[in-house]
VOVEX-673269 format. One line per 3 residues: number of its first residue (from 1); their letters; for each residue x, y, z of N, C-alpha, C. Coordinates in steps of 0.02 Angstrom, whole numbers, padded with zeros to 5 digits, m for minus. Example, Ala and Ser with C-alpha at 12.3 -4.5 7.8 and 13.67 -1.06 7.14 Angstrom:
! residues 2
1 = as = 00660 m00284 00390 00615 m00225 00390 00660 m00165 00390 | 00642 m00112 00354 00684 m00053 00357 00645 00002 00394
This chain:
! residues 271
1 = xxx = 00546 m00164 00531 00515 m00131 00474 00568 m00098 00431 | 00567 m00110 00368 00615 m00080 00322 00590 m00011 00301 | 00637 00036 00294 00620 00104 00271 00648 00113 00202
4 = xxx = 00612 00150 00159 00634 00160 00090 00640 00235 00077 | 00691 00267 00103 00703 00337 00087 00649 00383 00114 | 00622 00368 00173 00566 00406 00199 00590 00462 00244
7 = xxx = 00571 00525 00230 00591 00582 00270 00537 00606 00316 | 00554 00652 00360 00506 00679 00408 00464 00734 00375 | 00398 00728 00380 00352 00777 00352 00300 00793 00406
10 = xxx = 00253 00837 00390 00199 00852 00436 00155 00790 00443 | 00149 00767 00505 00109 00707 00517 00035 00724 00519 | m00005 00688 00482 m00077 00698 00483 m00111 00646 00527
13 = xxx = m00096 00582 00518 m00125 00529 00559 m00068 00489 00590 | m00072 00479 00655 m00019 00444 00691 m00048 00387 00732 | m00016 00329 00728 m00037 00271 00766 00012 00260 00824
16 = xxx = m00015 00248 00883 00028 00238 00941 00015 00169 00969 | 00063 00123 00959 00059 00055 00986 m00010 00025 00975 | m00031 00024 00913 m00098 00000 00897 m00098 m00076 00892
19 = xxx = m00145 m00107 00927 m00152 m00180 00925 m00225 m00198 00928 | m00247 m00241 00883 m00317 m00261 00880 m00322 m00336 00881 | m00363 m00363 00926 m00373 m00435 00929 m00443 m00452 00905
22 = xxx = m00449 m00496 00857 m00513 m00517 00830 m00527 m00588 00853 | m00586 m00599 00883 m00605 m00666 00904 m00625 m00707 00843 | m00596 m00765 00835 m00612 m00809 00779 m00665 m00860 00801
25 = xxx = m00719 m00866 00763 m00774 m00911 00780 m00749 m00983 00786 | m00776 m01017 00836 m00763 m01089 00847 m00690 m01103 00864 | m00654 m01053 00886 m00585 m01064 00908 m00574 m01031 00975
28 = xxx = m00529 m01060 01014 m00510 m01030 01077 m00453 m00981 01065 | m00451 m00929 01104 m00398 m00880 01097 m00415 m00826 01046 | m00365 m00788 01028 m00375 m00730 00985 m00324 m00730 00928
31 = xxx = m00347 m00706 00871 m00302 m00696 00814 m00288 m00622 00809 | m00226 m00602 00820 m00209 m00531 00820 m00199 m00507 00748 | m00247 m00472 00722 m00244 m00448 00653 m00194 m00390 00648
34 = xxx = m00194 m00345 00696 m00146 m00290 00700 m00102 m00301 00761 | m00037 m00301 00751 00009 m00319 00806 00057 m00261 00821 | 00045 m00226 00875 00091 m00174 00899 00116 m00130 00843
37 = xxx = 00070 m00103 00805 00086 m00064 00746 00096 00009 00763 | 00151 00038 00742 00163 00110 00747 00174 00136 00676 | 00135 00187 00657 00136 00209 00587 00111 00280 00582
40 = xxx = 00141 00319 00538 00117 00386 00523 00095 00391 00450 | 00039 00425 00438 00020 00443 00370 00035 00518 00362 | 00068 00536 00309 00093 00604 00302 00045 00650 00265
43 = xxx = 00043 00711 00287 00000 00762 00258 00017 00775 00185 | m00035 00778 00143 m00026 00797 00073 00001 00743 00028 | 00005 00681 00052 00032 00627 00011 m00022 00576 m00007
46 = xxx = m00007 00538 m00060 m00047 00479 m00076 m00010 00419 m00049 | m00041 00385 m00001 m00012 00326 00030 m00055 00265 00015 | m00024 00211 m00008 m00061 00151 m00025 m00038 00093 00019
49 = xxx = m00087 00056 00045 m00075 m00003 00086 m00071 m00064 00041 | m00017 m00102 00047 m00006 m00161 00007 m00003 m00223 00052 | m00017 m00281 00023 m00012 m00343 00059 m00066 m00392 00037
52 = xxx = m00056 m00455 00054 m00103 m00507 00033 m00165 m00506 00077 | m00216 m00542 00058 m00277 m00547 00097 m00261 m00573 00167 | m00292 m00541 00217 m00280 m00562 00286 m00220 m00530 00320
55 = xxx = m00186 m00484 00284 m00126 m00453 00313 m00142 m00398 00363 | m00205 m00375 00365 m00225 m00323 00412 m00242 m00257 00380 | m00238 m00253 00313 m00253 m00189 00279 m00324 m00166 00292
58 = xxx = m00372 m00212 00283 m00443 m00193 00291 m00458 m00174 00363 | m00428 m00210 00410 m00438 m00194 00481 m00410 m00125 00496 | m00351 m00111 00470 m00320 m00045 00481 m00363 00010 00451
61 = xxx = m00389 m00002 00391 m00433 00045 00357 m00494 00060 00401 | m00525 00008 00427 m00586 00017 00468 m00572 00051 00534 | m00513 00041 00562 m00494 00076 00623 m00485 00150 00610
64 = xxx = m00452 00166 00554 m00440 00236 00536 m00504 00274 00524 | m00554 00240 00498 m00617 00272 00479 m00672 00263 00531 | m00653 00240 00590 m00699 00232 00647 m00754 00181 00634
67 = xxx = m00740 00133 00591 m00788 00079 00578 m00777 00020 00625 | m00719 00018 00657 m00704 m00031 00709 m00680 00007 00771 | m00699 m00017 00831 m00675 00015 00892 m00602 m00002 00906
70 = xxx = m00567 00043 00936 m00497 00032 00955 m00496 00007 01026 | m00472 m00054 01036 m00471 m00085 01103 m00405 m00071 01139 | m00351 m00072 01101 m00285 m00062 01130 m00247 m00014 01086
73 = xxx = m00217 00038 01116 m00180 00086 01077 m00221 00148 01059 | m00197 00187 01012 m00227 00251 00997 m00212 00272 00926 | m00259 00304 00893 m00248 00336 00829 m00260 00410 00838
76 = xxx = m00213 00451 00818 m00220 00524 00824 m00226 00556 00755 | m00272 00603 00750 m00281 00643 00690 m00265 00715 00708 | m00212 00741 00679 m00189 00808 00696 m00181 00816 00771
79 = xxx = m00153 00764 00803 m00140 00767 00874 m00197 00749 00920 | m00256 00737 00892 m00316 00723 00932 m00335 00649 00925 | m00348 00616 00981 m00370 00547 00980 m00436 00542 00942
82 = xxx = m00440 00500 00891 m00501 00498 00850 m00561 00472 00890 | m00548 00435 00944 m00604 00412 00986 m00642 00470 01017 | m00608 00527 01026 m00639 00585 01057 m00673 00631 01007
85 = xxx = m00668 00615 00942 m00698 00657 00890 m00767 00630 00874 | m00819 00671 00881 m00887 00649 00865 m00893 00637 00790 | m00939 00593 00772 m00944 00571 00703 m00956 00628 00654
88 = xxx = m00997 00676 00673 m01012 00731 00627 m00949 00773 00616 | m00911 00785 00669 m00849 00823 00663 m00797 00783 00624 | m00795 00717 00636 m00749 00673 00600 m00763 00676 00525
91 = xxx = m00828 00680 00507 m00848 00682 00437 m00829 00748 00403 | m00811 00798 00442 m00787 00861 00414 m00711 00858 00401 | m00680 00807 00430 m00608 00799 00424 m00589 00742 00377
94 = xxx = m00630 00689 00377 m00613 00627 00340 m00672 00605 00298 | m00660 00592 00234 m00712 00563 00190 m00689 00493 00169 | m00738 00451 00153 m00725 00380 00140 m00762 00357 00078
97 = xxx = m00728 00324 00034 m00759 00291 m00024 m00741 00217 m00020 | m00792 00175 m00013 m00781 00104 m00006 m00778 00070 m00074 | m00757 00007 m00073 m00756 m00033 m00134 m00826 m00039 m00163
100 = xxx = m00875 m00051 m00121 m00945 m00054 m00140 m00984 m00008 m00093 | m01012 00045 m00121 m01049 00094 m00082 m01124 00084 m00092 | m01161 00092 m00039 m01233 00078 m00041 m01272 00140 m00022
103 = xxx = m01324 00153 m00061 m01370 00207 m00044 m01441 00184 m00060 | m01487 00202 m00018 m01556 00180 m00027 m01590 00223 m00080 | m01628 00191 m00123 m01668 00228 m00172 m01631 00240 m00237
106 = xxx = m01669 00264 m00286 m01642 00280 m00352 m01638 00356 m00358 | m01578 00383 m00354 m01569 00456 m00357 m01522 00473 m00415 | m01520 00537 m00433 m01475 00557 m00487 m01407 00575 m00459
109 = xxx = m01360 00585 m00504 m01291 00597 m00485 m01284 00659 m00440 | m01317 00713 m00459 m01311 00775 m00420 m01338 00766 m00350 | m01391 00728 m00342 m01419 00716 m00275 m01370 00676 m00232
112 = xxx = m01335 00629 m00264 m01285 00591 m00227 m01229 00637 m00203 | m01205 00680 m00247 m01151 00726 m00229 m01172 00772 m00172 | m01236 00791 m00171 m01261 00835 m00118 m01253 00804 m00048
115 = xxx = m01256 00738 m00044 m01249 00706 00021 m01182 00723 00054 | m01134 00743 00015 m01070 00763 00043 m01074 00824 00088 | m01127 00862 00082 m01134 00923 00123 m01171 00909 00189
118 = xxx = m01195 00848 00199 m01235 00832 00259 m01200 00848 00325 | m01134 00837 00332 m01102 00853 00396 m01106 00926 00416 | m01119 00969 00368 m01119 01041 00381 m01190 01069 00391
121 = xxx = m01240 01026 00384 m01310 01048 00388 m01344 01021 00450 | m01385 01061 00480 m01427 01038 00536 m01490 01006 00507 | m01529 00975 00549 m01589 00940 00527 m01636 00987 00490
124 = xxx = m01656 00968 00430 m01704 01005 00388 m01675 01070 00360 | m01610 01082 00370 m01580 01143 00343 m01568 01136 00268 | m01584 01188 00231 m01573 01188 00159 m01501 01205 00141
127 = xxx = m01485 01195 00078 m01417 01210 00054 m01406 01285 00050 | m01348 01307 00074 m01328 01377 00068 m01286 01387 00006 | m01263 01448 m00004 m01223 01464 m00064 m01157 01426 m00064
130 = xxx = m01125 01420 m00005 m01062 01383 m00001 m01073 01309 m00018 | m01129 01281 00007 m01144 01211 m00008 m01152 01201 m00083 | m01189 01246 m00115 m01201 01240 m00187 m01136 01247 m00226
133 = xxx = m01092 01291 m00202 m01027 01300 m00235 m00986 01236 m00231 | m00983 01206 m00172 m00943 01145 m00162 m00970 01087 m00204 | m01036 01082 m00210 m01067 01030 m00250 m01050 01040 m00324
136 = xxx = m01056 01101 m00347 m01041 01116 m00418 m00967 01104 m00433 | m00924 01125 m00387 m00853 01115 m00395 m00835 01041 m00399 | m00866 01001 m00357 m00852 00929 m00356 m00875 00896 m00422
139 = xxx = m00932 00916 m00446 m00958 00889 m00509 m00911 00905 m00567 | m00886 00967 m00568 m00840 00987 m00622 m00773 00951 m00616 | m00746 00946 m00556 m00681 00914 m00546 m00682 00841 m00569
142 = xxx = m00739 00809 m00560 m00745 00738 m00578 m00774 00727 m00647 | m00785 00782 m00684 m00809 00776 m00753 m00878 00745 m00759 | m00924 00764 m00715 m00990 00734 m00713 m01045 00780 m00740
145 = xxx = m01026 00836 m00771 m01076 00885 m00793 m01129 00855 m00839 | m01108 00813 m00885 m01155 00786 m00935 m01199 00730 m00908 | m01182 00703 m00850 m01223 00648 m00823 m01252 00666 m00754
148 = xxx = m01252 00729 m00737 m01273 00750 m00670 m01347 00733 m00657 | m01388 00729 m00709 m01459 00714 m00699 m01476 00640 m00710 | m01426 00599 m00725 m01438 00528 m00737 m01445 00490 m00671
151 = xxx = m01485 00438 m00673 m01493 00394 m00615 m01427 00359 m00601 | m01410 00353 m00537 m01348 00318 m00520 m01352 00244 m00539 | m01413 00218 m00544 m01422 00147 m00563 m01408 00135 m00637
154 = xxx = m01403 00189 m00676 m01391 00181 m00748 m01318 00193 m00767 | m01275 00207 m00718 m01206 00225 m00732 m01162 00164 m00741 | m01108 00173 m00779 m01056 00122 m00784 m01018 00120 m00718
157 = xxx = m00977 00068 m00708 m00939 00063 m00647 m00893 00122 m00635 | m00860 00145 m00689 m00815 00201 m00683 m00851 00266 m00667 | m00908 00277 m00700 m00948 00337 m00687 m00973 00338 m00615
160 = xxx = m00996 00281 m00592 m01023 00277 m00524 m00968 00291 m00472 | m00909 00264 m00484 m00854 00276 m00436 m00834 00349 m00436 | m00835 00382 m00495 m00822 00454 m00498 m00874 00493 m00460
163 = xxx = m00937 00471 m00463 m00990 00505 m00427 m00980 00501 m00352 | m00960 00442 m00328 m00946 00435 m00256 m00886 00477 m00235 | m00836 00480 m00277 m00778 00522 m00261 m00799 00596 m00261
166 = xxx = m00843 00615 m00307 m00868 00684 m00308 m00905 00700 m00243 | m00942 00652 m00217 m00976 00663 m00153 m00925 00676 m00098 | m00871 00639 m00099 m00819 00649 m00048 m00785 00717 m00056
169 = xxx = m00779 00741 m00118 m00749 00807 m00130 m00796 00861 m00103 | m00861 00853 m00116 m00910 00901 m00090 m00909 00903 m00014 | m00888 00849 00017 m00884 00844 00090 m00830 00890 00117
172 = xxx = m00784 00910 00073 m00732 00961 00088 m00689 00940 00147 | m00662 00880 00143 m00615 00857 00195 m00544 00861 00169 | m00497 00861 00215 m00427 00862 00195 m00398 00792 00187
175 = xxx = m00436 00741 00209 m00413 00672 00205 m00466 00629 00171 | m00444 00588 00123 m00489 00543 00088 m00463 00472 00092 | m00505 00426 00117 m00489 00355 00118 m00525 00320 00061
178 = xxx = m00488 00280 00023 m00516 00243 m00033 m00502 00169 m00024 | m00553 00129 m00021 m00545 00057 m00012 m00555 00021 m00079 | m00499 00002 m00110 m00500 m00033 m00174 m00545 00001 m00225
181 = xxx = m00531 00064 m00242 m00576 00103 m00286 m00578 00079 m00358 | m00531 00036 m00378 m00530 00013 m00448 m00553 m00059 m00457 | m00572 m00092 m00403 m00593 m00162 m00408 m00656 m00168 m00452
184 = xxx = m00657 m00219 m00494 m00712 m00235 m00540 m00717 m00187 m00600 | m00669 m00140 m00606 m00671 m00094 m00663 m00625 m00118 m00718 | m00644 m00104 m00782 m00599 m00116 m00838 m00538 m00071 m00831
187 = xxx = m00483 m00090 m00864 m00421 m00054 m00857 m00428 00020 m00874 | m00468 00036 m00925 m00479 00106 m00944 m00506 00146 m00885 | m00555 00118 m00849 m00585 00154 m00794 m00542 00152 m00731
190 = xxx = m00501 00099 m00724 m00453 00098 m00670 m00406 00158 m00675 | m00379 00168 m00735 m00332 00223 m00746 m00368 00290 m00737 | m00429 00294 m00761 m00469 00356 m00754 m00477 00374 m00680
193 = xxx = m00494 00325 m00639 m00504 00338 m00568 m00438 00357 m00534 | m00384 00322 m00550 m00320 00337 m00518 m00293 00405 m00541 | m00305 00424 m00603 m00286 00491 m00626 m00326 00545 m00589
196 = xxx = m00390 00530 m00575 m00431 00576 m00537 m00405 00583 m00466 | m00386 00527 m00436 m00357 00527 m00368 m00295 00571 m00366 | m00251 00562 m00416 m00190 00603 m00419 m00206 00677 m00428
199 = xxx = m00257 00691 m00468 m00278 00760 m00480 m00302 00793 m00415 | m00341 00757 m00376 m00366 00783 m00312 m00309 00798 m00265 | m00260 00753 m00265 m00203 00763 m00221 m00162 00823 m00243
202 = xxx = m00149 00829 m00307 m00106 00883 m00331 m00141 00951 m00330 | m00205 00953 m00349 m00240 01017 m00354 m00271 01040 m00289 | m00294 00993 m00247 m00327 01011 m00185 m00285 00996 m00123
205 = xxx = m00226 00967 m00134 m00182 00947 m00079 m00215 00899 m00030 | m00261 00858 m00057 m00296 00809 m00016 m00248 00753 00004 | m00246 00737 00068 m00209 00679 00092 m00250 00617 00077
208 = xxx = m00221 00569 00041 m00258 00511 00018 m00225 00447 00043 | m00265 00405 00075 m00243 00339 00097 m00288 00288 00063 | m00258 00242 00025 m00300 00195 m00011 m00271 00124 m00007
211 = xxx = m00316 00077 m00019 m00298 00006 m00025 m00305 m00013 m00098 | m00253 m00043 m00126 m00254 m00066 m00195 m00229 m00138 m00199 | m00258 m00178 m00243 m00234 m00245 m00255 m00178 m00246 m00307
214 = xxx = m00182 m00201 m00356 m00133 m00200 m00410 m00068 m00167 m00386 | m00016 m00207 m00378 00047 m00181 m00351 00076 m00126 m00394 | 00077 m00135 m00460 00109 m00087 m00504 00071 m00022 m00509
217 = xxx = 00005 m00025 m00504 m00034 00037 m00501 m00018 00074 m00437 | m00010 00038 m00382 00008 00070 m00319 00076 00104 m00324 | 00124 00072 m00355 00190 00101 m00361 00189 00163 m00406
220 = xxx = 00147 00162 m00458 00145 00217 m00506 00109 00278 m00477 | 00057 00268 m00438 00014 00324 m00417 00024 00346 m00345 | 00070 00315 m00309 00078 00332 m00238 00142 00371 m00225
223 = xxx = 00138 00415 m00175 00198 00449 m00151 00236 00404 m00102 | 00198 00361 m00067 00230 00312 m00024 00185 00250 m00020 | 00217 00193 m00007 00180 00130 00000 00197 00100 00068
226 = xxx = 00147 00065 00095 00156 00030 00159 00143 m00044 00146 | 00194 m00085 00155 00186 m00157 00146 00170 m00190 00212 | 00113 m00225 00216 00092 m00257 00279 00098 m00333 00274
229 = xxx = 00117 m00362 00331 00124 m00435 00335 00105 m00458 00405 | 00053 m00499 00408 00029 m00526 00472 00018 m00472 00525 | m00015 m00418 00504 m00034 m00366 00551 00021 m00317 00569
232 = xxx = 00079 m00324 00538 00134 m00278 00552 00156 m00243 00488 | 00192 m00187 00497 00219 m00151 00440 00287 m00182 00422 | 00291 m00210 00363 00354 m00240 00339 00400 m00188 00309
235 = xxx = 00372 m00140 00272 00411 m00085 00245 00366 m00025 00232 | 00396 00033 00226 00359 00095 00214 00405 00145 00182 | 00381 00179 00130 00422 00231 00101 00407 00245 00028
238 = xxx = 00453 00280 m00005 00447 00303 m00074 00450 00243 m00121 | 00400 00233 m00164 00400 00175 m00210 00451 00181 m00266 | 00482 00240 m00275 00532 00247 m00327 00602 00230 m00302
241 = xxx = 00608 00220 m00236 00672 00197 m00208 00672 00121 m00213 | 00731 00092 m00219 00737 00020 m00232 00698 m00021 m00180 | 00649 m00059 m00204 00612 m00105 m00162 00654 m00167 m00150
244 = xxx = 00644 m00198 m00093 00680 m00259 m00077 00638 m00318 m00100 | 00666 m00357 m00147 00628 m00414 m00175 00604 m00461 m00120 | 00647 m00473 m00071 00629 m00521 m00018 00569 m00496 00021
247 = xxx = 00564 m00430 00032 00508 m00402 00070 00443 m00407 00029 | 00447 m00391 m00036 00388 m00396 m00078 00364 m00469 m00083 | 00411 m00514 m00091 00394 m00585 m00095 00363 m00609 m00029
250 = xxx = 00389 m00584 00026 00365 m00605 00091 00292 m00584 00102 | 00275 m00521 00087 00208 m00497 00103 00155 m00528 00058 | 00175 m00551 m00001 00127 m00582 m00047 00131 m00658 m00048
253 = xxx = 00180 m00686 m00014 00184 m00758 m00008 00202 m00794 m00072 | 00238 m00760 m00117 00259 m00791 m00180 00322 m00756 m00204 | 00361 m00789 m00246 00423 m00760 m00270 00409 m00705 m00321
256 = xxx = 00433 m00645 m00307 00422 m00588 m00351 00490 m00557 m00369 | 00491 m00525 m00427 00550 m00491 m00451 00536 m00417 m00458 | 00581 m00375 m00433 00573 m00302 m00438 00621 m00277 m00492
259 = xxx = 00593 m00247 m00544 00632 m00223 m00601 00621 m00148 m00611 | 00671 m00116 m00642 00662 m00045 m00659 00642 m00040 m00732 | 00587 m00004 m00744 00562 00008 m00811 00558 00083 m00821
262 = xxx = 00601 00108 m00866 00607 00181 m00877 00624 00214 m00810 | 00580 00256 m00783 00598 00293 m00723 00563 00267 m00660 | 00535 00207 m00664 00500 00182 m00605 00510 00107 m00598
265 = xxx = 00491 00082 m00539 00498 00011 m00525 00433 m00026 m00541 | 00440 m00088 m00563 00382 m00130 m00574 00396 m00197 m00539 | 00342 m00232 m00522 00348 m00296 m00488 00318 m00350 m00533
268 = xxx = 00356 m00403 m00545 00335 m00457 m00589 00344 m00525 m00554 | 00307 m00575 m00575 00320 m00643 m00549 00390 m00664 m00568 | 00424 m00696 m00522 00492 m00719 m00536 00488 m00784 m00577
271 = x = 00520 m00783 m00635 00519 m00842 m00679 00587 m00876 m00677
């Protein structure tokens, strides 16, 4: 694994010899999606997972968020094995926004944001003053005041994604996982969402781990990037430090050129 100027910080999530085997239908044997991976996600940073389809990003995301069981190895959150953390307690520590989020029924934006307080409420318990404060704060942070009473089914893609992120803010966790939050959005709304992500990180010190397809957006908005290839970490570190062209080309399976534009690096097809 190549390192790119990465220093020691407070570790928030730590992987210990993580390996996951996925059974492939109609085939004998196993395809190891994650292979003996050791990796730390650092507290207070925006970390983005990079790599082509099938590299293991989605599997890693699902393992971190308890959507897949860990068969071999261990993931620790603040020193505690996540397998030992009950789901309700886990939801007080980690919030998740998927590429496509599903909720039953037609509700308004404010009602969606309220769901973020569910981990703190017992059955049939009403909202307290702290819950109401967190909901209001999330709505303001995401700029949803003018559409708080609108049906979520009437929102644009960018508005809807902001509403889901607001729900995660109301959840009041220190860690936010985002799975391709800008997919299917026009460039205007992609930038809007990524600026919001940066704002949450800078103002709330939220640790953010996300998956992005756009390499240059990842380099611009991340404190560190993790390049994955065939279930392993190919490189990890500061995106402003010189990237290795061969490593970028390897993880995406095509010839790429790494260039410096003003004060940051960009990745282009090699011509």
